[in-house]
C-alpha positions as CSV (number, residue, x, y, z in Angstrom):
1,M,19.9,127.3,169.4
2,G,16.7,129.3,170.0
3,E,13.2,128.6,168.9
4,L,13.7,129.3,165.2
5,G,16.8,127.1,165.1
6,S,14.9,124.2,166.8
7,T,12.1,124.6,164.2
8,V,14.6,124.3,161.4
9,V,16.2,121.2,162.9
10,E,12.8,119.6,163.3
11,I,11.9,120.4,159.6
12,A,15.2,119.0,158.4
13,A,14.8,115.8,160.4
14,T,11.2,115.3,159.0
15,Q,12.4,115.9,155.5
16,Q,15.3,113.6,155.9
17,S,12.9,110.8,157.0
18,L,10.7,111.4,154.0
19,V,13.7,111.4,151.6
20,T,15.1,108.2,153.1
21,R,11.7,106.5,153.0
22,A,11.1,107.5,149.4
23,S,14.6,106.4,148.4
24,E,14.1,103.0,150.0
25,T,10.6,102.4,148.5
26,G,11.2,104.0,145.1
27,T,8.3,106.4,145.5
28,A,8.4,109.9,144.2
29,L,8.7,112.9,146.4
30,D,6.1,115.6,145.7
31,S,5.1,119.0,147.1
32,A,2.1,117.5,148.9
33,A,4.6,116.0,151.4
34,G,5.3,119.6,152.5
35,S,2.2,119.5,154.7
36,Q,4.0,117.0,156.9
37,F,6.7,119.6,157.7
38,R,4.4,121.8,159.9
39,A,6.0,120.5,163.1
40,V,5.8,122.1,166.4
41,A,9.1,123.6,167.6
42,R,10.8,121.5,170.1
43,R,14.0,122.4,172.0
44,R,16.8,119.8,171.9
45,Q,18.5,118.9,175.1
46,P,22.0,117.3,175.4
47,D,21.8,113.5,175.7
48,S,22.6,111.6,178.8
49,A,26.3,111.4,177.9
50,G,26.4,115.2,178.2
51,I,27.7,115.8,174.7
52,A,28.0,119.5,174.0
53,P,26.5,120.9,170.8
54,V,28.9,121.4,167.9
55,V,30.3,124.9,167.8
56,R,30.5,126.1,164.2
57,D,33.6,127.8,162.9
58,Q,32.2,131.3,162.1
59,Q,35.5,132.3,160.6
60,R,35.1,130.0,157.6
61,P,33.6,131.6,154.5
62,T,30.2,130.5,153.4
63,V,30.1,127.8,150.8
64,R,27.8,128.9,147.9
65,V,25.8,126.1,146.3
66,L,23.7,125.8,143.2
67,C,21.2,123.0,143.7
68,V,20.0,121.2,140.5
69,D,17.2,118.7,141.2
70,D,13.6,118.2,140.2
71,H,12.6,116.9,143.6
72,L,11.5,120.1,145.3
73,V,11.0,118.5,148.7
74,L,14.6,117.3,148.7
75,I,15.8,120.9,147.8
76,E,13.8,122.3,150.7
77,G,15.3,119.7,153.0
78,L,18.8,120.7,152.0
79,K,18.0,124.4,152.4
80,A,16.8,123.7,155.9
81,Q,20.0,121.8,156.7
82,F,22.0,124.6,155.2
83,A,20.3,127.0,157.7
84,V,21.1,124.6,160.6
85,D,24.7,124.3,159.5
86,G,25.3,128.1,159.0
87,Q,28.2,127.7,156.6
88,V,26.4,126.8,153.4
89,R,24.0,128.9,151.3
90,C,21.9,128.0,148.3
91,V,22.4,130.7,145.7
92,A,20.0,129.3,143.1
93,T,17.9,126.2,142.3
94,L,17.1,124.6,138.9
95,Q,14.9,121.7,138.0
96,S,16.9,120.6,135.0
97,A,20.5,120.9,133.8
98,E,19.5,123.0,130.8
99,H,20.6,126.4,132.2
100,V,23.3,125.2,134.5
101,I,26.2,126.8,132.5
102,D,24.4,130.2,132.4
103,V,23.5,130.2,136.1
104,V,27.1,129.2,137.1
105,A,28.4,132.1,135.0
106,E,26.0,134.5,136.7
107,Q,26.1,133.3,140.3
108,R,29.6,131.9,140.6
109,P,28.8,129.1,143.1
110,D,31.6,127.2,144.8
111,V,29.8,123.9,144.3
112,V,27.1,122.7,142.0
113,L,24.9,119.8,143.3
114,L,23.5,117.8,140.3
115,D,20.8,115.2,140.3
116,I,21.5,112.6,137.6
117,E,18.1,111.5,136.4
118,M,16.1,114.7,135.5
119,P,14.2,115.8,132.4
120,G,16.2,117.7,129.9
121,P,19.8,117.3,128.6
122,D,22.2,114.6,129.6
123,V,23.6,115.6,133.0
124,F,27.0,114.1,132.4
125,E,27.4,116.0,129.1
126,V,26.4,119.3,130.9
127,A,28.9,118.5,133.7
128,D,31.7,117.9,131.2
129,R,31.0,121.3,129.6
130,L,30.9,122.9,133.0
131,H,34.2,121.4,134.0
132,H,35.9,122.8,130.9
133,L,34.2,126.3,130.9
134,H,34.4,126.9,134.7
135,P,37.2,124.7,136.1
136,E,37.2,126.7,139.3
137,T,33.7,125.5,140.1
138,R,33.4,122.1,141.8
139,F,30.4,119.8,141.2
140,V,29.1,116.7,142.8
141,F,26.3,114.3,141.8
142,L,23.3,113.3,143.9
143,S,21.2,110.3,142.9
144,A,18.6,107.9,144.2
145,H,20.6,105.1,142.4
146,I,24.2,104.0,143.0
147,R,25.3,102.4,139.7
148,D,28.8,101.6,138.6
149,G,28.1,103.3,135.2
150,F,27.0,106.5,137.0
151,L,30.1,106.5,139.2
152,A,32.4,106.0,136.3
153,S,30.7,108.7,134.3
154,A,30.8,111.1,137.2
155,Y,34.6,110.6,137.7
156,R,35.3,110.9,133.9
157,C,33.6,114.3,133.6
158,G,35.6,115.8,136.4
159,A,33.2,115.5,139.4
160,S,34.4,116.0,142.9
161,G,32.0,113.6,144.6
162,Y,28.9,111.4,144.5
163,F,26.2,111.1,147.1
164,A,23.0,109.0,147.4
165,K,19.7,110.6,148.2
166,G,19.4,108.1,151.0
167,D,22.4,109.6,152.8
168,D,21.7,111.8,155.8
169,L,21.2,115.5,154.9
170,E,23.8,116.5,157.4
171,E,26.3,114.1,155.8
172,I,25.5,115.6,152.3
173,V,26.0,119.2,153.6
174,D,29.3,118.3,155.3
175,G,30.3,116.6,152.0
176,L,29.6,119.8,150.1
177,K,31.8,121.8,152.5
178,R,34.6,119.2,152.1
179,V,34.3,119.4,148.3
180,A,34.6,123.2,148.4
181,R,37.8,123.0,150.4
182,C,39.4,119.8,149.2
183,A,42.5,119.4,147.0
184,E,42.0,119.3,143.2
185,G,41.3,115.7,142.0
186,T,39.7,114.5,145.3
187,F,36.6,112.4,144.8
188,I,34.3,112.4,147.9
189,M,31.6,109.9,148.4
190,G,28.6,109.5,150.8
191,S,28.5,106.6,153.1
192,K,26.0,104.6,151.0
193,V,28.2,105.1,147.9
194,R,31.3,104.1,149.8
195,A,29.6,100.9,150.9
196,R,28.8,100.1,147.3
197,C,32.4,100.7,146.3
198,Q,34.1,98.9,149.2
199,P,36.1,95.9,147.9
200,P,36.4,92.8,150.1
201,K,38.2,93.5,153.4
202,Q,41.1,91.3,152.2
203,R,42.5,90.2,148.9
204,N,45.1,87.4,148.9
205,G,45.4,87.8,152.6
206,R,46.2,91.5,152.6
207,P,43.9,94.4,153.6
208,V,42.9,96.5,150.6
209,A,42.0,100.2,150.5
210,R,38.3,101.2,150.6
211,G,36.5,103.7,148.4
212,A,38.3,106.5,146.5
213,T,41.5,108.3,146.9
214,P,42.7,111.6,145.4
215,A,44.9,109.6,143.0
216,G,42.3,107.6,141.2
217,P,38.7,106.8,140.5
218,P,36.4,105.0,142.9
219,A,36.8,101.3,143.0
220,T,33.4,99.9,141.8
221,L,32.2,96.4,141.8
222,L,32.7,96.2,138.0
223,D,36.3,97.2,138.5
224,S,36.9,93.9,140.3
225,L,36.0,91.9,137.2
226,T,38.5,90.7,134.6
227,Q,38.0,91.5,130.9
228,R,36.8,87.9,130.3
229,E,34.4,88.1,133.2
230,L,33.0,91.4,131.9
231,E,32.4,89.7,128.5
232,V,30.6,86.8,130.2
233,L,28.5,89.2,132.2
234,R,27.6,91.1,129.0
235,L,26.5,87.9,127.3
236,I,24.4,86.9,130.3
237,G,22.7,90.3,130.2
238,K,21.8,89.5,126.6
239,G,20.0,86.4,127.8
240,M,22.4,83.9,126.3
241,S,22.6,80.4,127.8
242,R,25.8,78.9,129.2
243,G,26.1,76.8,126.0
244,E,25.6,79.9,123.7
245,I,28.2,81.9,125.7
246,G,30.6,79.0,125.4
247,N,30.2,78.9,121.6
248,E,30.6,82.7,121.4
249,L,33.8,82.7,123.4
250,A,35.1,79.3,122.2
251,R,35.0,77.9,125.8
252,S,33.4,74.9,127.4
253,P,30.2,75.3,129.4
254,K,32.1,74.2,132.4
255,T,34.6,77.1,132.0
256,V,31.6,79.5,131.6
257,D,30.2,78.2,134.8
258,G,33.4,78.9,136.6
259,H,33.4,82.5,135.3
260,Q,29.8,82.9,136.3
261,E,30.5,81.7,139.8
262,R,33.4,84.1,140.3
263,I,31.3,87.0,138.9
264,M,28.5,86.3,141.3
265,K,30.9,86.3,144.2
266,K,32.5,89.6,143.2
267,L,29.2,91.3,142.5
268,R,27.6,89.9,145.7
269,V,24.7,88.3,144.0
270,E,23.3,84.8,144.4
271,T,21.4,83.9,141.2
272,R,21.9,84.1,137.4
273,A,18.7,86.2,137.2
274,E,20.4,88.8,139.5
275,L,23.4,88.8,137.2
276,M,21.2,89.5,134.2
277,R,19.4,92.4,136.0
278,F,22.8,93.8,137.0
279,A,24.1,93.7,133.5
280,I,21.0,95.3,132.1
281,R,21.0,98.0,134.8
282,E,24.6,98.9,134.1
283,G,24.0,99.1,130.3
284,L,26.3,96.1,129.5
285,A,23.6,94.3,127.6
286,Q,23.5,97.0,125.0
287,A,27.3,96.9,124.5
């Protein structure tokens, strides 16, 4: 790869470590972390299995990406990974969604990578406008949080994918290339998002499909709940007791307990307090 290429790989790996660590701990990424990227170049050797390095297809056109994220360290990490990959180029960066429409009209990127939680206008509203004004431009969301509400909003506004900031940078970059070249209507997810969306391996004794397909939205945990279970979860999020929920729904407390038990199993939580936090996080308590 050469000394410069090795340096870029080293920087990308260091940034990936910081991004993953920050995502897991909830700490903010800042420019001060940049001092940790001054790594000494190190040549990479094939592993003991003798696996040859991947040969990039130089005939494929470069994928042009607009990066919209207020975490500058993450942006620099992505740029470094773009350089390693050789088939993706960042044409512009923004720290909020305020000027996305204007920059897309000027730069004509193939893909727009959008953080969800940034200062400024609502990202989903901007993405919806982008989808209608520039339908030829694909866009994907990148977030530190994987929430059912976020996934549903991303799909509704016409996104082509959703990735977590804890995903490997290489995986995100490969995902951007897939988005640029995939069929209309395909929804591509990072591995951590797919894990969140995976339904149980079997339902009624039969295997069920995992993640998303080009034909429909991603199957989230909330999608597994019945309307009655969603209503019970919403009332739990409001802090109502089993007796109060029973009175509200004209059901016995024992019936409410049965609904709660099934909800906990489907959402993979173990306590009522976790159910309440889930409902609040997904915005059900305000419904």
